[in-house]
Structure formats: structure tokens, C-alpha cells
C-alpha positions in Angstrom: 27.6 34.0 -44.0 25.8 34.4 -40.6 27.7 34.7 -37.3 26.8 31.3 -36.1 28.0 29.8 -39.4 31.2 31.7 -39.1 31.8 30.4 -35.5 31.0 26.9 -36.7 33.6 27.2 -39.4 36.2 28.3 -36.8 35.3 25.7 -34.2 38.9 24.4 -34.0 40.1 27.9 -32.9 37.5 28.2 -30.1 38.2 24.7 -28.7 42.0 25.3 -28.7 41.7 28.7 -27.0 39.1 27.7 -24.4 40.6 24.3 -23.5 37.6 22.2 -24.6 35.2 23.6 -22.0 32.9 25.6 -24.2 29.1 25.5 -24.9 27.3 27.3 -27.6 23.8 28.8 -27.5 22.3 30.5 -30.6 20.0 33.2 -29.2 18.4 34.2 -32.5 16.9 30.7 -33.0 16.1 29.7 -29.4 14.6 31.0 -26.2 14.9 29.8 -22.7 12.3 27.3 -21.5 10.1 28.2 -18.6 10.6 24.6 -17.4 14.3 25.0 -17.3 14.9 22.5 -20.1 17.8 23.4 -22.3 16.7 24.5 -25.8 17.6 22.3 -28.8 19.8 25.0 -30.3 22.3 24.6 -27.5 25.2 22.6 -28.9 27.8 21.1 -26.5 31.3 21.5 -27.9 33.1 19.8 -25.1 32.9 17.4 -22.2 32.5 17.1 -19.2 29.9 19.2 -17.4 26.8 18.1 -19.4 25.1 17.9 -16.0 25.5 21.7 -15.7 23.3 22.7 -18.6 20.1 23.1 -16.7 21.8 25.0 -13.9 23.5 27.4 -16.3 20.2 27.9 -18.2 18.4 28.6 -15.0 20.8 31.4 -14.1 20.7 32.8 -17.6 16.9 32.8 -17.6 16.8 35.2 -14.7 18.5 37.9 -16.7 17.7 40.2 -19.6 17.8 37.7 -22.4 19.9 37.6 -24.7 21.9 40.5 -23.3 23.1 38.6 -20.2 26.4 39.8 -18.8 26.8 38.1 -15.4 30.1 36.5 -14.9 29.4 34.0 -12.1 26.8 31.3 -11.6 26.0 30.0 -8.1 23.6 27.2 -8.8 23.9 23.9 -6.9 24.7 22.0 -10.1 27.4 24.3 -11.2 28.9 24.4 -7.7 28.9 20.6 -7.6 30.5 20.4 -11.0 33.2 22.9 -10.0 33.6 21.2 -6.6 34.6 17.9 -8.2 37.8 19.4 -9.4 37.3 18.0 -12.9 37.0 21.5 -14.3 38.1 24.9 -13.1 35.5 27.0 -15.0 32.6 26.6 -17.4 32.1 29.0 -20.3 28.8 29.7 -22.0 29.0 31.4 -25.5 25.8 33.2 -26.3 25.6 34.1 -30.0 23.2 36.7 -31.3 22.6 37.7 -35.0 25.6 40.0 -35.1 27.3 39.8 -31.6 28.9 37.4 -29.2 28.4 37.4 -25.4 30.0 35.1 -22.8 29.1 33.9 -19.3 31.7 32.3 -17.0 31.3 30.1 -13.9 34.6 29.3 -12.0 35.8 27.7 -8.8 35.6 29.9 -5.7 39.2 29.0 -4.7 40.8 30.3 -7.8 42.8 33.4 -7.5 41.1 36.6 -8.8 44.1 37.3 -11.1 43.8 33.9 -12.7 40.1 34.4 -13.3 40.7 37.9 -14.6 43.4 36.6 -17.0 41.1 34.0 -18.4 38.4 36.5 -18.8 40.7 38.8 -20.7 41.8 35.9 -22.9 38.2 35.2 -23.9 37.6 38.9 -24.6 40.6 39.1 -26.9 39.4 36.0 -28.7 35.9 37.3 -29.1 37.4 40.6 -30.4 39.6 38.8 -32.9 36.7 36.6 -34.1 34.4 39.6 -34.5 37.0 41.5 -36.5 37.7 38.5 -38.7 34.0 37.9 -39.2 33.4 41.5 -40.2 36.5 41.5 -42.5 35.5 38.2 -44.2 31.9 39.4 -44.4 33.0 42.6 -46.3 35.1 40.5 -48.7 32.4 38.0 -49.2 29.8 40.8 -49.8 32.2 42.4 -52.3 32.6 39.1 -54.1 28.9 38.5 -54.0 28.2 41.8 -55.6 30.8 41.3 -58.3 29.3 37.9 -59.0 25.8 39.4 -59.2 27.0 42.1 -61.5 28.8 39.6 -63.7 25.7 37.5 -63.9 23.5 40.5 -64.6 25.8 41.5 -67.4 25.7 38.0 -68.9 22.0 37.9 -68.7 21.7 41.3 -70.4 24.2 40.7 -73.1 23.1 37.2 -74.1 21.9 36.9 -77.7 19.4 34.3 -76.5 16.2 35.3 -74.9 16.4 34.8 -71.1 13.3 35.2 -69.0 12.1 34.3 -65.5 8.5 33.3 -64.8 6.8 33.1 -61.4 4.5 30.3 -60.3 1.5 32.2 -61.8 3.1 32.2 -65.2 3.9 35.9 -65.2 7.2 37.2 -66.4 9.6 38.7 -63.8 12.7 39.0 -66.0 13.0 39.8 -69.7 16.6 40.4 -71.0 17.8 42.3 -74.1 18.1 39.1 -76.1 14.4 38.6 -75.5 13.7 42.1 -76.6 15.7 41.6 -79.8 14.2 38.3 -80.7 10.5 39.0 -79.9 10.3 42.8 -80.3 8.7 43.5 -76.9 10.6 45.5 -74.3 11.1 44.5 -70.7 8.7 47.2 -69.7 6.1 45.7 -72.0 6.6 42.1 -70.9 7.3 42.1 -67.2 4.1 41.2 -65.4 2.5 39.7 -68.5 1.8 36.0 -68.9 4.3 34.0 -71.0 1.4 32.5 -73.0 1.3 35.7 -75.1 4.0 34.2 -77.2 2.1 31.0 -78.1 0.4 30.6 -81.5 -3.1 29.2 -81.3 -2.1 25.8 -82.8 0.7 25.4 -80.2 -1.6 26.6 -77.4 -4.1 23.8 -78.3 -1.5 21.1 -78.9 -0.9 20.2 -75.3 2.6 21.5 -75.3 2.3 23.2 -71.9 1.2 20.0 -70.3 4.0 18.1 -71.9 6.6 20.6 -70.6 5.1 20.5 -67.1 5.3 16.8 -67.1 9.0 16.8 -68.1 9.7 19.4 -65.4 8.0 17.2 -62.9 10.0 14.1 -63.9 13.4 15.7 -64.5 13.4 19.1 -62.9 14.3 20.7 -66.3 13.6 20.7 -70.0 16.5 21.0 -72.5 16.5 22.2 -76.1 12.7 21.6 -76.6 11.9 22.6 -80.2 8.7 24.6 -80.7 7.2 27.7 -82.3 6.6 31.2 -80.8 5.3 34.5 -82.1 7.1 37.8 -82.1 5.4 41.1 -81.6 4.6 41.3 -85.4 2.9 37.9 -85.3 5.7 36.2 -87.2 6.2 32.6 -86.3 9.7 31.8 -85.0 11.2 28.4 -84.7 12.9 28.2 -81.2 14.5 25.8 -78.8 13.5 26.2 -75.1 15.6 25.3 -72.0 13.6 25.5 -68.8 14.8 25.1 -65.2 13.3 25.6 -61.8 14.0 28.7 -59.7 14.4 28.4 -55.9 14.7 30.9 -53.0 17.3 30.8 -50.2 15.2 28.3 -48.3 15.1 25.9 -51.3 11.4 26.6 -52.1 10.4 26.7 -55.8 9.4 30.2 -56.8 9.1 29.8 -60.6 11.3 28.8 -63.5 13.8 30.3 -65.9 13.7 30.1 -69.7 16.5 30.3 -72.2 14.9 30.6 -75.7 17.1 30.4 -78.8 15.8 31.6 -82.2 16.7 28.9 -84.7 14.3 30.0 -87.5 17.2 30.4 -90.0 18.7 27.1 -88.9 15.4 25.4 -89.3 15.0 26.8 -92.8 18.5 25.6 -93.7 17.6 22.2 -92.3 14.5 22.0 -94.3 16.4 23.0 -97.4 19.0 20.4 -96.7 16.3 17.8 -96.3 14.6 19.0 -99.5 17.9 18.8 -101.4 18.7 15.4 -100.0 15.3 14.0 -100.9 15.7 15.5 -104.4 19.0 13.8 -104.9 17.7 10.5 -103.4 14.7 10.7 -105.8 17.0 11.2 -108.7 19.2 8.3 -107.7 16.3 6.0 -106.9 14.5 6.7 -110.2 17.4 7.1 -112.5 17.4 4.8 -115.6 21.0 3.7 -114.9 22.3 1.4 -112.3 23.8 3.3 -109.3 25.4 1.5 -106.4 27.7 2.3 -103.4 30.4 -0.3 -102.5 32.6 -0.1 -99.5 36.4 -0.8 -99.5 35.7 -4.5 -98.7 33.6 -4.8 -101.8 30.3 -5.0 -99.8 27.2 -3.4 -101.2 26.1 -0.3 -99.2 23.1 0.8 -101.3 21.6 0.1 -104.8 18.9 2.0 -106.6 15.8 0.6 -108.2 17.3 0.2 -111.7 20.1 -1.8 -110.0 17.5 -4.1 -108.5 16.0 -4.6 -111.9 19.2 -5.1 -113.8 20.9 -7.3 -111.2 17.7 -9.3 -110.6 17.9 -9.0 -106.8 15.7 -7.1 -104.3 17.6 -4.4 -102.4 17.2 -6.2 -99.1 19.1 -9.2 -100.5 21.9 -7.0 -101.9 22.9 -4.9 -98.9 26.0 -6.3 -97.2 26.8 -8.8 -99.9 30.1 -8.9 -101.7 29.3 -7.3 -105.1 32.0 -9.1 -107.0 31.2 -12.5 -105.6 27.5 -12.0 -106.1 27.2 -10.8 -109.7 30.5 -10.9 -111.5 31.1 -14.2 -113.5 33.7 -16.3 -111.8 35.9 -16.4 -114.9 36.3 -12.6 -114.8 36.0 -11.8 -111.0 39.7 -11.3 -110.3 40.3 -9.2 -113.4 37.3 -6.9 -112.7 38.5 -6.4 -109.1 42.0 -5.5 -110.4 40.8 -3.0 -113.0 38.5 -1.2 -110.6 40.9 -0.9 -107.7 43.9 -0.1 -109.8 42.0 2.6 -111.7 40.8 4.2 -108.5 44.3 4.2 -106.9 46.0 5.6 -110.0 43.4 8.0 -111.3 40.7 8.3 -108.7 38.1 7.0 -111.2 37.4 4.3 -113.9 35.6 5.3 -117.1 33.7 3.3 -119.7 34.6 0.0 -118.3 32.4 -2.9 -119.6 31.7 -5.6 -117.1 29.4 -8.6 -117.4 27.0 -9.5 -114.5 25.2 -12.7 -113.8 21.6 -12.6 -112.8 20.0 -15.1 -110.4 18.5 -17.1 -113.4 22.0 -17.5 -114.8 21.5 -15.0 -117.7 24.2 -12.5 -118.3 24.0 -8.7 -119.0 26.7 -6.4 -120.1 27.1 -3.1 -118.1 29.2 -0.1 -119.0 30.5 1.4 -115.7 31.9 4.7 -114.6 33.4 4.4 -111.1 34.5 7.1 -108.7 35.7 7.1 -105.0 33.1 7.4 -102.3 34.6 9.7 -99.5 33.7 10.6 -96.0 33.4 14.1 -94.5 37.2 14.2 -94.2 37.7 13.3 -97.9 39.1 9.9 -97.0 38.0 7.1 -99.4 35.5 4.7 -97.8 34.5 2.9 -101.0 33.3 3.7 -104.5 30.1 4.7 -106.4 29.4 2.9 -109.6 27.2 4.3 -112.4 26.3 1.5 -114.8 24.4 1.5 -118.1 22.9 -1.8 -119.3 24.4 -2.0 -122.9 23.3 -5.6 -123.5 20.6 -4.6 -126.0 22.9 -2.0 -127.6 25.6 -4.6 -128.2 23.0 -7.0 -129.7 21.8 -4.2 -132.0 25.3 -3.4 -133.0 25.7 -7.1 -133.8 22.5 -7.0 -135.8 23.8 -3.9 -137.6 27.0 -5.7 -138.5 24.9 -8.6 -139.7 22.7 -6.3 -141.7 25.8 -4.8 -143.3 27.0 -8.2 -144.2 23.6 -9.0 -145.8 23.8 -5.7 -147.7 27.2 -6.8 -149.0 25.8 -10.2 -149.9 22.9 -8.4 -151.8 25.4 -6.3 -153.8 27.4 -9.5 -154.5 24.3 -11.3 -155.5 23.5 -8.5 -158.0 26.9 -8.9 -159.5 26.6 -12.7 -159.5 23.2 -12.4 -161.3 24.8 -10.2 -163.9 27.8 -12.5 -164.4 25.8 -15.8 -164.3 22.8 -14.5 -166.2 24.5 -14.3 -169.6 25.9 -17.9 -169.5 22.6 -19.2 -168.3 20.8 -17.5 -171.1 23.3 -19.1 -173.6 22.9 -22.5 -172.1 19.1 -22.1 -172.1 19.1 -21.1 -175.8 21.3 -24.1 -176.7 19.0 -26.5 -174.8 16.0 -25.1 -176.5 17.7 -25.3 -179.9 18.7 -28.9 -179.3 15.2 -29.8 -178.4 14.0 -28.6 -181.8 16.7 -30.6 -183.6 15.9 -34.1 -182.3 12.9 -36.3 -182.4 14.3 -38.6 -179.7 11.8 -38.5 -176.9 14.3 -39.4 -174.2 16.6 -36.6 -175.4 13.8 -34.1 -175.5 12.8 -35.1 -171.9 16.4 -34.6 -170.7 16.7 -31.3 -172.4 13.4 -30.2 -170.8 14.7 -31.2 -167.4 17.9 -29.1 -168.1 15.7 -26.2 -169.1 13.7 -26.5 -165.8 16.9 -26.5 -163.7 18.2 -23.4 -165.6 14.9 -21.6 -164.9 15.2 -22.6 -161.2 18.8 -21.2 -160.9 17.7 -17.9 -162.6 14.7 -17.6 -160.3 16.8 -18.2 -157.2 19.3 -15.5 -158.2 16.5 -13.1 -159.0 14.8 -13.7 -155.6 18.1 -13.3 -153.8 18.6 -9.9 -155.5 15.0 -8.9 -154.8 15.4 -9.8 -151.1 18.5 -7.8 -150.7 17.0 -4.6 -152.1 16.0 -1.8 -149.6 12.4 -2.4 -148.4 9.7 -0.1 -149.5 7.6 1.7 -146.8 4.7 2.6 -149.0 1.3 1.6 -147.6 -0.8 0.1 -150.5 -3.3 -2.6 -151.2 -1.6 -6.0 -150.7 -2.8 -9.5 -151.6 -2.1 -11.8 -148.6 -1.8 -14.9 -150.8 0.9 -13.2 -152.9 2.9 -12.3 -149.7 2.6 -15.8 -148.3 3.4 -17.5 -151.6 6.6 -15.4 -152.1 7.7 -16.2 -148.5 7.1 -19.9 -148.8 9.0 -19.9 -152.2 12.1 -18.6 -150.5 12.1 -20.8 -147.3 11.5 -24.0 -149.2 15.2 -24.1 -150.1 16.3 -23.8 -146.4 18.3 -26.8 -145.3 16.4 -26.9 -142.0 13.3 -27.9 -144.0 15.0 -30.4 -146.2 12.8 -33.6 -146.1 10.0 -31.7 -144.4 6.5 -31.5 -146.0 5.2 -28.0 -146.6 1.5 -27.8 -147.0 0.2 -24.6 -148.5 -3.6 -23.9 -148.4 -4.6 -20.5 -149.7 -8.2 -19.5 -150.0 -8.8 -18.0 -153.5 -10.0 -14.6 -154.3 -9.3 -13.0 -150.9 -9.8 -9.3 -150.8 -6.7 -7.0 -150.3 -5.5 -5.4 -147.1 -3.7 -2.1 -146.7 -0.1 -2.8 -145.7 3.6 -2.3 -146.6 4.3 -5.4 -148.7 7.9 -5.8 -147.4 6.9 -5.5 -143.8 4.2 -8.1 -144.0 6.5 -10.3 -146.0 9.1 -9.9 -143.2 6.5 -11.1 -140.6 5.5 -14.2 -142.6 9.1 -15.0 -143.4 10.2 -14.7 -139.8 7.4 -17.0 -138.6 8.3 -19.6 -141.3 12.0 -19.5 -140.3 11.0 -19.9 -136.6 9.0 -22.9 -137.5 12.0 -24.3 -139.4 14.1 -23.8 -136.2 11.5 -25.5 -134.1 11.5 -28.6 -136.3 15.3 -28.8 -136.9 15.9 -31.5 -134.2 13.0 -33.7 -135.4 13.6 -36.4 -138.1 10.4 -35.5 -139.8 7.6 -33.0 -139.4 5.1 -31.0 -141.4 4.8 -27.2 -141.9 1.3 -26.0 -142.8 0.5 -22.5 -144.1 -3.1 -21.4 -144.5 -5.0 -18.3 -145.5 -8.7 -17.7 -145.1 -11.4 -15.2 -144.4 -13.0 -15.1 -140.9 -16.7 -15.9 -140.4 -17.7 -12.2 -140.3 -15.8 -11.5 -143.5 -14.1 -8.3 -142.1 -10.7 -9.9 -141.4 -8.2 -12.2 -143.2 -6.4 -14.9 -141.3 -2.9 -16.2 -141.9 -2.1 -19.4 -139.9 1.3 -21.0 -139.7 1.6 -24.3 -137.9 4.7 -26.5 -137.2 5.2 -29.8 -135.5 8.3 -28.7 -133.6 9.2 -28.7 -129.9 6.6 -26.1 -128.8 7.0 -23.2 -126.5 7.8 -23.8 -122.8 5.2 -22.7 -120.4 7.5 -20.2 -118.5 8.4 -18.5 -121.8 5.0 -17.9 -123.2 4.3 -14.6 -121.3 7.5 -13.1 -122.6 7.5 -14.4 -126.2 6.8 -11.0 -127.7 9.2 -9.1 -125.5 12.2 -7.4 -127.2 15.5 -9.4 -126.9 13.8 -12.4 -125.4 14.5 -15.7 -127.3 14.0 -19.4 -126.7 16.8 -20.2 -129.1 20.3 -21.2 -128.0 22.8 -18.5 -127.2 24.2 -16.8 -130.4 21.4 -18.1 -132.6 18.6 -15.7 -132.0 18.5 -12.0 -131.5 15.1 -11.9 -129.7 13.8 -9.2 -132.0 11.9 -11.2 -134.7 8.6 -11.7 -132.8 8.8 -8.3 -131.2 9.2 -6.6 -134.6 6.4 -8.9 -136.1 4.1 -8.0 -133.2 4.6 -4.2 -133.7 4.1 -4.5 -137.5 0.9 -6.4 -137.2 -0.5 -4.1 -134.5 0.5 -1.2 -136.7 -1.8 -2.6 -139.4 -4.7 -2.8 -137.0 -4.4 -6.5 -136.7 -3.5 -9.1 -134.1 -0.9 -11.9 -133.7 -1.5 -14.8 -131.3 -0.1 -18.2 -130.8 -1.1 -21.6 -129.3 1.5 -24.1 -128.4 1.8 -27.6 -126.9 5.1 -28.6 -125.5 6.5 -31.4 -127.7 3.7 -31.2 -130.2 4.2 -27.9 -132.1 3.0 -24.3 -132.3 0.5 -22.4 -134.4 0.8 -18.6 -135.0 -2.4 -16.9 -136.1 -2.3 -13.4 -137.8 -5.6 -11.5 -138.2 -5.7 -8.5 -140.5 -8.6 -6.2 -141.5 -9.8 -6.2 -145.0 -9.1 -3.0 -147.1 -12.1 -0.6 -147.0 -12.9 -1.0 -150.8 -12.4 -3.7 -153.4 -12.0 -1.2 -156.2 -8.3 -1.2 -155.5 -8.0 -4.7 -157.0 -7.5 -3.3 -160.4 -4.2 -1.8 -159.3 -2.9 -5.1 -157.9 -0.5 -7.5 -159.7 -1.8 -10.9 -160.6 -2.2 -13.1 -157.5 -0.2 -16.2 -157.2 -1.2 -19.2 -155.3 1.7 -21.4 -156.2 2.9 -23.7 -153.5 5.8 -26.0 -152.8 6.0 -29.4 -151.4 
């Protein structure tokens, strides 16, 4: 603190001691004017006597400035001011850099003792002020030095790199933290340009201009992330805080830098991001439904499989109430209860089957595992559900049960054939014997009719037993007409075809194909039964089955046409998809055409259809002819029998 600043701080003491008749002149900042005008540095501290400034200054200007020691002024203006009786004396305080001097003008009629007493009083005050100034100056200097030492210690011991750079970009300060981080000592770096730390790509990126612009706008740059090089050329990820440096007069002399090495932190951040992306990719591409639900039941997120299974795009799911959106109304309350009670009591719900309703009204069955979703404080904020679509699995299980039933029926049919076969043989023998014992034409016709019905019963039982036997998977030459004839023979007894006309048109002497007999039989039988279903609601209708050879001769064609309801336009693209069916719920598995499609394509053939709504459907199977006709000798006799 300078002496003038000290006196200004103690203005109240001066005014009180000198009875408000003081003027201050700072000698180190001002000089007397040759014209006699008072310098601007003169500060009046009290009134009256403003009119005396010029006179006092004139008297001072005649002395050895600023060491003036005269005690009495005799100028006209001072005399007039003193002669008015308003004041008894005027005091001029002349302040140098480190000393105080005074000048005194007083009335001539004052007693010398009074003037001398006031002069002594001013001397004591100046002495006290000087002593206090020096004492406080020593204390302030000591505090200043302690502060500077503390600051220097902080700068030196900081683990961060701290540097100062002048306006030319040259380093003026380089602390121990900078030495540890970058490997250069202070002796090596002071005086060098800061740009030595810049990699070429950063140097060319315009980063310096960006930092300068931020400094210009804000006066500082805080936690700017960048890359710097250490002495070995290793790239370090750093954050930079940059502030302006000023001198005592407030002029900018450079800037300070605090550089923190966050290379390891940046590596951990990249690893966290990699792990997060990895987990997000797993969740997004998992083949199970994964969704996060908050405590209010609102959807927070859903993966792609959830979109596919639920039938909604993710944008339409977020924020919706999961239970209200996809759980059937009849089960909504029960599903809520099971999930929330399980979470509260056990913290999880396992193997919980829950139906969902898609936008098209179809239902899917999902098997859920549910666990709490928690925040960073382990407080529950919702739940995560992992759902597996088991709709197809449940259908297959139903098909398996049905297959087991059919297997049981087959075993029962074999037993029935054994038990019924002997009585039928006896009845057949008796009918034949009676036919030989009578010449009555009517009786012989009736006995012939009885024999025909007996043969029909025996054939039906035999076909039922053959149908229930395990299918052979042997690829062998197969006659298409034989397969078609056997399939038609079975379905003609189906109640759905009762009263319907079945037209069978088989081209004779068709060459064989290479196939598994039972598989091809299954395809034809499935198409015939589908045709029966399509015509079930019609009072009449015709089923036509044809075989032929195509124009090129290299393929055989099986064509099955019905006069049923036809296939709806929106269902045609999905007709060969697994588990897709146009039949009423519970009547079709949706597997028949999918299995047929795969069997035919496995044989190198094609299966197509043409349909007109309300008029019927025609399925066409095209199969390649076997490579050689010499296999015909190994085939059973072909049958072309039909039914009407």
C-alpha cells in the first residue's frame, strides 16, 4: 500500500485532528504549474478556503519542491482568507512517496504559543501516521510474502501441469506437475513455444484459433479436451483451462494454463462406451423379447424382437402402459397382480406365461422372466422383462399330443383289424357258400352286395392300419398316379366330401419320379383335406384331381382343384409360412402347407396355387421325372382307380 493510499484510508483521523481545514497534494504524481493553476492531484478535504488554493500554490512554487518547509504564507489571497475570521489557519499536506511534509498559514494576531501548539499537534499526528504506516506496511509485506510462498508451493506441488505463457507464446513458468506429465524439465521448457506440445493433426485442426476466440469472448477457457505430446512423442488426452494474466496496471501480459492428464480416464470412458454398445447390441439383436417397464407400468424401452412380437414400432411403444396396450382385457388384472406380487415377495418372477394381443387382434403366448430395474442407489424404478415367444412351441406340443393320439388310434386299429378280420372272413365265406347253393337271381345279387360291403370294410380297416404305420424315409422310384389314387381312396370317405363329386383324371403310363412315397402321399392328402375344408360350407361343389406330363416331358404335374371359398387376397403372400392358417381358431395348425412346400422343394419340384375369392383354388405340383425308366421293373403295378 502506498503512502497516499494509506492516508486516504485514514482520512477520518486527519479531519478529526485538524478540524476540517486540510488540503492534500500528492507530490509524486503532480508538479506545480508555471501559470499558478492548482494541479489536478490536489484534493480538497475540507471547506472553506477554496479561494486560497492559487495563493498557497504560488508560495509553494517559490521553494525547493517538494521539500518545502516554510511555515507561513503571506500572499494576498491567504491574508484575505485569514482576515475574514472564518478560519484561523490553513494547512497544506504535501505527500511524497515515503514522507509527509506540512505547510501552515495562520492569522497574524494569534498568539505564538497557540500557533506553536497547533504545529506540535500536527507533528505528533504525522509521526503517528508514519509509524502506523511503516508498521502496517511491514505486516502487509510479511503477509504478502507468506501468500506468495504459499502460492508458489501450491504451483510446485500440483499434480496438474501449470504453465504461464507470454504474449509471444513462450513459456515463462513450468511447474513440477508439468515436468512429471510431459517429461520436460523447467530448464528445458522456459523460453520455448507452447506449440512444441502439439501433434501435427491438432496443429492443423484450427484448435488454436478456436481457443483464441473463446478467450476473446469469455476471457477464459475451461476444461477444453484435446491431445498433447509428451517428450517421448506419446499422445496424451488432456483437459486445458486457460485464463488471462495481467500486471499491476491491469494490462494483459499473457495467459496461464492448467493442463490435466486424463489419458487413463479417457481410456476407461472408451471402454465403458464399448461395453455399453456391446450390451446394447446384444439386447437389440437378441432373439427374445426384452423390455423395461417403470413402476407405473409405462414402457421405457423395447428391443427389436419386442417390436416384431408385439407388432408395434418402438416409437409407438415408448410411454405406453404395457398392460393396457398388449395384455388381453380378460387377464389384465391377474397379470398385474402376479408380476408385482412376485417382485415384492421374491424380487423376480420366473417362467410366467402371459398372452399378448397384437394390433391385428391375433394372440401370442410369451414365457416371461421378470426382475427389478434399479437405479444407482439400488432403489427399484421398474422391472425388466425377458420374454420368449412360445406360441409355436405350444402348437407343436399340441401337434405332438395329437400325433400320440393318432399313434394310439393306429395301435387300436391294428387290434380292431385282428379282432374284426376273423368274423368278416367267416361272414364272407358263408356269403360265398350261400351264393353257390341257390339259383335265385335275386338272392345271388343280394349275396354279391353283401360280399362287396364285406370287402369294403376289410379294405377300410387295412388302409387305416397302413396309414398309422411309421412312414418310410427311403427315396425310391414312385409312380405319381399310385400316390394320388391311394390318397383319393382315403379321403373319399371324409364326411366333408359327402355328396360332393370327385373327378379323378390320371394320365396313363406316366414315368416315375424319385421320392419318399409317404412324404409325397402326405402332400397330396393334405391338399385334398384342405380342399374338403374349403368346400365344407357349400351345399355342393366338385373336387377335381389330375395328373399329366408337361409339354417338355421333363416334369410331371399334379393338379388339385376345388370349388370352395378361395384364398383371401391379404393371405396369399403368407400361405406357405409356418403356423399361418386361414382356418378358424383351433381347426388348423398352420403347418400343412409349410411342410408340403418343403417336401416338394426337397424333391426339386415346385408347388404353386391360383385362387379366386368365392370361386375356388387350384394347387399345382410340378415334379421332375426320374433320370431313367429302367426303374419301372422294380415298381408295383400302377393303379388308376378313382372314386365318384
